[in-house]
TIVEXVO-851872 format. One record per residue (C-alpha): residue number from 1; x, z, y; residue in one letter. Coordinates in pm, 1 decimal. Last residue first. Layout:
# TIVEXVO-851872
tipa dotor NUM	px X	pz Z	py Y	tornu a
...
//
This chain:
# TIVEXVO-851872
tipa dotor 232	px 876.7	pz 398.6	py 2409.1	tornu a
tipa dotor 231	px 693.0	pz 726.8	py 2420.7	tornu t
tipa dotor 230	px 822.5	pz 1047.8	py 2576.8	tornu k
tipa dotor 229	px 709.0	pz 1373.5	py 2430.3	tornu h
tipa dotor 228	px 616.9	pz 1701.0	py 2596.4	tornu g
tipa dotor 227	px 360.9	pz 1904.1	py 2405.4	tornu t
tipa dotor 226	px -13.8	pz 1933.7	py 2419.7	tornu h
tipa dotor 225	px -252.0	pz 2167.6	py 2241.2	tornu a
tipa dotor 224	px -562.9	pz 2031.6	py 2065.4	tornu g
tipa dotor 223	px -474.6	pz 2193.4	py 1732.3	tornu s
tipa dotor 222	px -376.8	pz 1858.2	py 1584.7	tornu p
tipa dotor 221	px -127.6	pz 1805.4	py 1869.7	tornu e
tipa dotor 220	px -208.4	pz 1570.6	py 2155.6	tornu m
tipa dotor 219	px 88.3	pz 1404.9	py 2320.1	tornu v
tipa dotor 218	px 157.5	pz 1433.7	py 2692.3	tornu k
tipa dotor 217	px 475.1	pz 1296.7	py 2847.6	tornu f
tipa dotor 216	px 381.6	pz 932.6	py 2808.4	tornu p
tipa dotor 215	px 42.9	pz 957.9	py 2982.1	tornu e
tipa dotor 214	px -81.7	pz 599.5	py 2934.3	tornu r
tipa dotor 213	px 6.1	pz 633.1	py 2565.3	tornu l
tipa dotor 212	px -223.9	pz 932.2	py 2527.6	tornu i
tipa dotor 211	px -507.8	pz 741.2	py 2696.2	tornu a
tipa dotor 210	px -472.1	pz 448.2	py 2456.9	tornu p
tipa dotor 209	px -447.1	pz 684.5	py 2155.2	tornu l
tipa dotor 208	px -757.0	pz 899.3	py 2199.9	tornu d
tipa dotor 207	px -981.1	pz 646.8	py 2021.0	tornu g
tipa dotor 206	px -772.4	pz 696.8	py 1710.3	tornu l
tipa dotor 205	px -921.0	pz 1043.9	py 1673.2	tornu v
tipa dotor 204	px -729.0	pz 1335.6	py 1521.4	tornu a
tipa dotor 203	px -395.7	pz 1321.5	py 1701.8	tornu f
tipa dotor 202	px -39.5	pz 1396.8	py 1600.0	tornu a
tipa dotor 201	px 301.0	pz 1461.8	py 1752.7	tornu p
tipa dotor 200	px 586.8	pz 1544.6	py 1517.8	tornu g
tipa dotor 199	px 622.3	pz 1820.0	py 1260.7	tornu g
tipa dotor 198	px 490.7	pz 1634.3	py 958.0	tornu w
tipa dotor 197	px 398.6	pz 1894.9	py 696.9	tornu g
tipa dotor 196	px 31.8	pz 1799.3	py 707.7	tornu p
tipa dotor 195	px 113.5	pz 1453.7	py 565.8	tornu d
tipa dotor 194	px -205.0	pz 1294.4	py 434.0	tornu t
tipa dotor 193	px -481.9	pz 1454.9	py 636.5	tornu d
tipa dotor 192	px -703.0	pz 1149.6	py 586.7	tornu n
tipa dotor 191	px -923.2	pz 918.7	py 792.5	tornu h
tipa dotor 190	px -878.1	pz 1054.4	py 1145.4	tornu e
tipa dotor 189	px -557.4	pz 1245.8	py 1075.9	tornu t
tipa dotor 188	px -320.6	pz 1026.8	py 1278.1	tornu t
tipa dotor 187	px 53.1	pz 1087.7	py 1301.8	tornu r
tipa dotor 186	px 247.5	pz 947.5	py 1593.7	tornu f
tipa dotor 185	px 608.5	pz 830.3	py 1569.7	tornu v
tipa dotor 184	px 851.5	pz 698.3	py 1831.0	tornu t
tipa dotor 183	px 1075.0	pz 456.9	py 1642.0	tornu m
tipa dotor 182	px 1446.3	pz 516.9	py 1594.0	tornu g
tipa dotor 181	px 1508.8	pz 381.5	py 1244.3	tornu v
tipa dotor 180	px 1478.2	pz 728.4	py 1089.6	tornu a
tipa dotor 179	px 1155.8	pz 797.0	py 1280.2	tornu a
tipa dotor 178	px 982.3	pz 508.4	py 1105.6	tornu a
tipa dotor 177	px 1091.9	pz 628.0	py 763.0	tornu g
tipa dotor 176	px 996.8	pz 987.2	py 842.9	tornu a
tipa dotor 175	px 647.8	pz 867.9	py 928.8	tornu l
tipa dotor 174	px 618.8	pz 631.2	py 630.1	tornu e
tipa dotor 173	px 696.8	pz 889.4	py 363.7	tornu g
tipa dotor 172	px 466.3	pz 709.9	py 120.2	tornu d
tipa dotor 171	px 154.1	pz 823.0	py 309.1	tornu a
tipa dotor 170	px 198.2	pz 959.2	py 661.2	tornu g
tipa dotor 169	px -130.7	pz 887.5	py 837.2	tornu d
tipa dotor 168	px 28.6	pz 619.0	py 1052.0	tornu g
tipa dotor 167	px 118.4	pz 517.3	py 1406.5	tornu v
tipa dotor 166	px 459.9	pz 374.5	py 1498.0	tornu f
tipa dotor 165	px 568.1	pz 327.4	py 1859.2	tornu v
tipa dotor 164	px 840.2	pz 69.1	py 1905.6	tornu c
tipa dotor 163	px 1120.2	pz 28.7	py 2161.2	tornu e
tipa dotor 162	px 1371.8	pz 210.4	py 1943.1	tornu e
tipa dotor 161	px 1297.9	pz -39.3	py 1665.7	tornu p
tipa dotor 160	px 1435.1	pz -315.8	py 1892.0	tornu r
tipa dotor 159	px 1197.7	pz -587.2	py 2012.4	tornu v
tipa dotor 158	px 1100.3	pz -945.7	py 1928.0	tornu g
tipa dotor 157	px 779.3	pz -851.8	py 1749.7	tornu l
tipa dotor 156	px 913.1	pz -1022.6	py 1437.2	tornu r
tipa dotor 155	px 1233.1	pz -820.9	py 1471.0	tornu e
tipa dotor 154	px 1036.8	pz -498.7	py 1504.1	tornu a
tipa dotor 153	px 841.7	pz -577.9	py 1187.2	tornu a
tipa dotor 152	px 1159.2	pz -664.6	py 998.1	tornu l
tipa dotor 151	px 1338.8	pz -350.3	py 1114.2	tornu h
tipa dotor 150	px 1049.1	pz -140.9	py 987.0	tornu y
tipa dotor 149	px 1056.7	pz -318.9	py 649.3	tornu i
tipa dotor 148	px 1433.2	pz -281.2	py 622.9	tornu a
tipa dotor 147	px 1426.2	pz 95.4	py 669.4	tornu p
tipa dotor 146	px 1258.8	pz 134.8	py 327.1	tornu d
tipa dotor 145	px 984.6	pz 395.9	py 382.2	tornu p
tipa dotor 144	px 778.0	pz 187.2	py 335.8	tornu k
tipa dotor 143	px 779.8	pz -111.7	py 103.5	tornu a
tipa dotor 142	px 984.2	pz -428.9	py 67.7	tornu l
tipa dotor 141	px 920.1	pz -745.3	py -132.9	tornu g
tipa dotor 140	px 817.7	pz -939.1	py 179.0	tornu v
tipa dotor 139	px 469.8	pz -1052.9	py 76.2	tornu d
tipa dotor 138	px 369.3	pz -757.7	py -141.9	tornu c
tipa dotor 137	px 495.0	pz -514.6	py 121.1	tornu s
tipa dotor 136	px 277.8	pz -665.5	py 391.9	tornu f
tipa dotor 135	px 406.6	pz -730.1	py 743.1	tornu v
tipa dotor 134	px 150.2	pz -832.6	py 1004.3	tornu a
tipa dotor 133	px 259.3	pz -950.9	py 1349.1	tornu v
tipa dotor 132	px 64.5	pz -1037.3	py 1666.2	tornu d
tipa dotor 131	px -234.7	pz -832.9	py 1559.6	tornu f
tipa dotor 130	px -590.5	pz -836.0	py 1694.1	tornu r
tipa dotor 129	px -674.1	pz -1162.4	py 1517.3	tornu r
tipa dotor 128	px -619.2	pz -999.4	py 1179.2	tornu a
tipa dotor 127	px -840.6	pz -693.6	py 1219.2	tornu l
tipa dotor 126	px -1178.6	pz -862.1	py 1180.1	tornu p
tipa dotor 125	px -1064.0	pz -986.0	py 836.9	tornu s
tipa dotor 124	px -1028.6	pz -1353.5	py 743.8	tornu q
tipa dotor 123	px -647.1	pz -1355.4	py 758.6	tornu p
tipa dotor 122	px -623.3	pz -1020.9	py 569.6	tornu w
tipa dotor 121	px -799.5	pz -1112.3	py 245.7	tornu a
tipa dotor 120	px -491.4	pz -1259.1	py 76.5	tornu e
tipa dotor 119	px -269.2	pz -969.0	py 182.4	tornu f
tipa dotor 118	px -530.2	pz -720.7	py 59.0	tornu t
tipa dotor 117	px -545.2	pz -891.2	py -281.9	tornu d
tipa dotor 116	px -165.2	pz -905.8	py -290.8	tornu s
tipa dotor 115	px -115.3	pz -531.1	py -299.4	tornu t
tipa dotor 114	px -47.8	pz -322.4	py 7.2	tornu a
tipa dotor 113	px 215.5	pz -103.0	py 165.4	tornu n
tipa dotor 112	px 120.9	pz -207.4	py 515.1	tornu s
tipa dotor 111	px 320.0	pz -262.3	py 831.9	tornu i
tipa dotor 110	px 106.3	pz -391.7	py 1116.7	tornu l
tipa dotor 109	px 215.6	pz -515.4	py 1457.2	tornu a
tipa dotor 108	px 59.9	pz -504.4	py 1801.7	tornu l
tipa dotor 107	px 190.1	pz -632.8	py 2135.7	tornu p
tipa dotor 106	px 99.1	pz -382.3	py 2411.1	tornu r
tipa dotor 105	px -22.1	pz -531.3	py 2738.5	tornu g
tipa dotor 104	px -275.8	pz -261.1	py 2828.7	tornu d
tipa dotor 103	px -546.6	pz -513.7	py 2741.5	tornu v
tipa dotor 102	px -386.8	pz -530.5	py 2397.4	tornu r
tipa dotor 101	px -413.3	pz -155.7	py 2363.1	tornu l
tipa dotor 100	px -777.9	pz -168.2	py 2465.1	tornu a
tipa dotor 99	px -850.4	pz -435.5	py 2203.9	tornu d
tipa dotor 98	px -688.7	pz -222.0	py 1935.9	tornu l
tipa dotor 97	px -897.3	pz 77.5	py 2041.5	tornu v
tipa dotor 96	px -1216.3	pz -132.2	py 2044.5	tornu d
tipa dotor 95	px -1141.3	pz -254.9	py 1692.1	tornu l
tipa dotor 94	px -1114.3	pz 106.1	py 1582.1	tornu t
tipa dotor 93	px -1446.9	pz 193.6	py 1742.9	tornu a
tipa dotor 92	px -1614.8	pz -107.9	py 1580.3	tornu a
tipa dotor 91	px -1519.4	pz 40.7	py 1245.7	tornu s
tipa dotor 90	px -1318.2	pz -141.1	py 980.7	tornu v
tipa dotor 89	px -1539.0	pz -206.6	py 677.1	tornu g
tipa dotor 88	px -1442.6	pz -573.9	py 662.7	tornu d
tipa dotor 87	px -1102.6	pz -469.8	py 532.3	tornu l
tipa dotor 86	px -1255.7	pz -262.8	py 252.5	tornu v
tipa dotor 85	px -1506.1	pz -534.0	py 157.3	tornu r
tipa dotor 84	px -1242.5	pz -806.8	py 146.4	tornu r
tipa dotor 83	px -1019.1	pz -597.2	py -76.0	tornu a
tipa dotor 82	px -1310.4	pz -507.7	py -303.7	tornu l
tipa dotor 81	px -1404.1	pz -872.9	py -346.2	tornu v
tipa dotor 80	px -1043.0	pz -940.7	py -439.9	tornu r
tipa dotor 79	px -1055.8	pz -681.9	py -718.8	tornu r
tipa dotor 78	px -1369.3	pz -837.7	py -868.5	tornu h
tipa dotor 77	px -1205.5	pz -1177.3	py -830.7	tornu e
tipa dotor 76	px -914.0	pz -1058.3	py -1041.4	tornu a
tipa dotor 75	px -1147.8	pz -929.1	py -1312.5	tornu a
tipa dotor 74	px -1326.8	pz -1262.3	py -1337.1	tornu r
tipa dotor 73	px -1006.0	pz -1463.9	py -1340.2	tornu t
tipa dotor 72	px -849.6	pz -1239.5	py -1603.8	tornu v
tipa dotor 71	px -1157.7	pz -1263.2	py -1825.3	tornu q
tipa dotor 70	px -1171.8	pz -1641.5	py -1793.7	tornu e
tipa dotor 69	px -800.9	pz -1674.7	py -1871.3	tornu d
tipa dotor 68	px -827.4	pz -1475.2	py -2193.4	tornu n
tipa dotor 67	px -740.6	pz -1107.8	py -2212.1	tornu p
tipa dotor 66	px -516.2	pz -981.8	py -2492.1	tornu i
tipa dotor 65	px -548.9	pz -603.7	py -2490.0	tornu g
tipa dotor 64	px -304.6	pz -353.3	py -2635.0	tornu g
tipa dotor 63	px -279.9	pz -122.7	py -2336.0	tornu l
tipa dotor 62	px 50.4	pz -275.9	py -2231.3	tornu r
tipa dotor 61	px -117.1	pz -614.8	py -2242.1	tornu g
tipa dotor 60	px -391.6	pz -490.3	py -2012.6	tornu v
tipa dotor 59	px -125.9	pz -374.1	py -1769.9	tornu l
tipa dotor 58	px 74.7	pz -694.7	py -1769.8	tornu i
tipa dotor 57	px -218.8	pz -936.4	py -1766.0	tornu r
tipa dotor 56	px -409.8	pz -749.6	py -1497.5	tornu i
tipa dotor 55	px -109.6	pz -698.0	py -1273.0	tornu t
tipa dotor 54	px -0.9	pz -1058.4	py -1310.0	tornu e
tipa dotor 53	px -347.6	pz -1174.5	py -1208.1	tornu e
tipa dotor 52	px -353.0	pz -963.1	py -892.6	tornu v
tipa dotor 51	px 1.8	pz -1039.8	py -780.8	tornu d
tipa dotor 50	px 298.5	pz -840.1	py -904.7	tornu w
tipa dotor 49	px 624.7	pz -747.3	py -731.4	tornu r
tipa dotor 48	px 620.8	pz -534.3	py -413.4	tornu v
tipa dotor 47	px 309.0	pz -320.2	py -398.0	tornu l
tipa dotor 46	px 200.8	pz -367.8	py -758.8	tornu r
tipa dotor 45	px 543.5	pz -261.5	py -883.1	tornu d
tipa dotor 44	px 525.0	pz 52.2	py -669.5	tornu r
tipa dotor 43	px 173.0	pz 141.2	py -780.6	tornu w
tipa dotor 42	px 255.7	pz 121.3	py -1150.8	tornu t
tipa dotor 41	px 139.7	pz 465.2	py -1268.7	tornu a
tipa dotor 40	px -182.0	pz 456.8	py -1066.0	tornu h
tipa dotor 39	px -283.1	pz 120.9	py -1208.1	tornu y
tipa dotor 38	px -202.5	pz 237.4	py -1561.5	tornu a
tipa dotor 37	px -420.9	pz 545.6	py -1513.8	tornu a
tipa dotor 36	px -712.0	pz 328.1	py -1401.4	tornu v
tipa dotor 35	px -652.1	pz 100.7	py -1700.6	tornu l
tipa dotor 34	px -659.4	pz 394.9	py -1940.6	tornu e
tipa dotor 33	px -972.6	pz 545.7	py -1788.7	tornu a
tipa dotor 32	px -1154.7	pz 212.9	py -1814.3	tornu p
tipa dotor 31	px -1070.4	pz 154.3	py -2182.3	tornu a
tipa dotor 30	px -977.3	pz -206.6	py -2248.6	tornu v
tipa dotor 29	px -1183.5	pz -522.7	py -2299.1	tornu g
tipa dotor 28	px -1102.5	pz -746.4	py -2002.7	tornu v
tipa dotor 27	px -1435.9	pz -716.5	py -1821.0	tornu m
tipa dotor 26	px -1472.4	pz -349.8	py -1914.9	tornu v
tipa dotor 25	px -1132.0	pz -280.6	py -1761.4	tornu a
tipa dotor 24	px -1236.7	pz -457.2	py -1440.6	tornu m
tipa dotor 23	px -1521.5	pz -209.2	py -1407.5	tornu e
tipa dotor 22	px -1273.5	pz 77.4	py -1434.1	tornu g
tipa dotor 21	px -1053.8	pz -93.5	py -1175.4	tornu v
tipa dotor 20	px -1357.2	pz -110.0	py -944.9	tornu v
tipa dotor 19	px -1434.0	pz 259.9	py -988.8	tornu r
tipa dotor 18	px -1073.1	pz 357.1	py -925.9	tornu d
tipa dotor 17	px -1066.3	pz 147.3	py -610.3	tornu r
tipa dotor 16	px -1393.6	pz 301.5	py -493.8	tornu e
tipa dotor 15	px -1243.2	pz 647.6	py -525.0	tornu e
tipa dotor 14	px -938.8	pz 547.9	py -319.7	tornu d
tipa dotor 13	px -1129.8	pz 367.9	py -43.6	tornu a
tipa dotor 12	px -820.6	pz 387.1	py 180.2	tornu g
tipa dotor 11	px -1040.2	pz 416.0	py 486.6	tornu h
tipa dotor 10	px -946.1	pz 186.7	py 771.9	tornu i
tipa dotor 9	px -710.3	pz 187.6	py 1071.0	tornu l
tipa dotor 8	px -494.5	pz 481.7	py 962.2	tornu t
tipa dotor 7	px -604.7	pz 579.7	py 610.8	tornu h
tipa dotor 6	px -493.5	pz 234.3	py 496.5	tornu f
tipa dotor 5	px -334.4	pz 9.7	py 761.1	tornu l
tipa dotor 4	px -14.1	pz 146.6	py 917.4	tornu d
tipa dotor 3	px 28.2	pz 55.4	py 1279.7	tornu f
tipa dotor 2	px 312.1	pz -72.0	py 1495.1	tornu i
tipa dotor 1	px 288.4	pz -71.2	py 1873.9	tornu m
//
């Protein structure tokens, strides 16, 4: 089993992220709205290239600011606190689902398009010990839907992509990316209805997943209907 992280296992906290970046802007002496916009505009670089401090220095510099080391350190810690808070906010119900899947004998992997603050916070999160493999874009320099990141996760699990089930909300084209390498794909809408155009099987509550996987020819559609589908 391979899971996405944000909007799949936990909330993406999008509004809170913007608020925190605005507060960081005050710490480094630039306009909050401008720094928030700069963060949004550089999401791909932040996912695969820049760490927290690099991001602050580069973006603030582009906005005409010259932050000192103390300002950068303070702003970076503010971002890291957010990452820890978001990961620690995982629900007990989600943890129960992951535990149930492990009891069923399913090795678990994570593929996340995430910035370095999330990668740094991951080992201490309640989620980390539930996963056998965790692949973060910022660590490997690859991001969904690049086929290489799916192949890497499967390789680290010791299986072929065709033997994997991928679960995600659909951001960044991740569902089509997983399907393209041969994975069985499930869309979840529990936290966000991200990819309503996805035509494959979907479910609304993560807690339904263990039972769905135990009945491989029945997959819940968003409407509550069922359709034939064989899982790996």
